[in-house]
C-alpha positions in Angstrom: -82.6 -6.6 -16.2 -82.7 -8.8 -19.6 -86.3 -10.0 -21.0 -85.8 -14.1 -19.7 -87.8 -15.2 -23.2 -85.3 -14.9 -26.4 -86.4 -12.7 -29.1 -87.4 -14.8 -32.6 -86.4 -12.9 -35.2 -87.9 -13.9 -38.7 -88.1 -10.9 -40.4 -84.6 -8.7 -42.6 -85.6 -5.5 -41.0 -85.4 -7.3 -37.2 -82.4 -9.5 -38.0 -80.8 -6.0 -38.6 -81.5 -4.1 -35.9 -80.5 -6.9 -34.1 -77.5 -7.0 -35.8 -77.0 -3.0 -34.9 -77.8 -3.6 -31.3 -75.3 -6.2 -30.8 -72.8 -4.1 -33.2 -72.7 -2.3 -29.9 -72.0 -4.7 -26.9 -68.4 -5.6 -25.3 -69.2 -9.3 -25.6 -71.4 -12.0 -27.4 -72.2 -15.3 -26.9 -73.0 -17.6 -29.4 -74.7 -21.2 -29.4 -75.8 -23.2 -32.4 -77.9 -26.1 -33.2 -77.0 -28.4 -36.2 -78.5 -31.1 -37.5 -75.5 -33.7 -38.7 -77.6 -37.2 -38.1 -77.8 -39.3 -41.6 -76.0 -36.3 -43.3 -72.5 -36.3 -45.0 -72.6 -32.5 -43.7 -73.7 -30.4 -40.9 -75.5 -28.1 -41.0 -76.8 -25.4 -38.6 -80.4 -25.2 -38.0 -80.7 -22.4 -35.5 -78.4 -19.4 -34.0 -78.3 -18.4 -30.5 -76.8 -14.5 -30.3 -76.5 -13.2 -26.3 -75.6 -10.3 -24.8 -75.6 -9.0 -21.5 -79.1 -7.8 -21.7 -80.4 -9.5 -24.9 -81.1 -12.3 -26.4 -82.0 -13.5 -29.7 -82.6 -16.9 -32.0 -82.2 -16.7 -35.7 -83.0 -19.2 -38.5 -79.7 -19.2 -40.4 -82.0 -20.7 -43.6 -83.6 -17.5 -43.9 -80.6 -14.9 -43.1 -77.0 -14.9 -44.0 -75.1 -14.9 -40.8 -71.7 -13.4 -42.4 -73.1 -10.2 -41.5 -73.1 -11.2 -37.4 -69.0 -11.6 -38.0 -68.3 -8.7 -40.0 -70.4 -6.0 -37.3 -68.6 -8.0 -34.3 -65.5 -7.9 -35.5 
């Protein structure tokens, strides 16, 4: 059973661990929260990554999220 509370990923080692764990999953869900009000370009400020057993929120301004796509491919 999954934890009902998402993990907050706020360190690089925790982010690396998350990517390794999610890389083994057959199915992932990604949700983003962006701010575009009074901006010319949208900016993503929060990313939620979920598998069937784990959910985590990641600050994309701190971590390179390109690594998620590279490892999930």
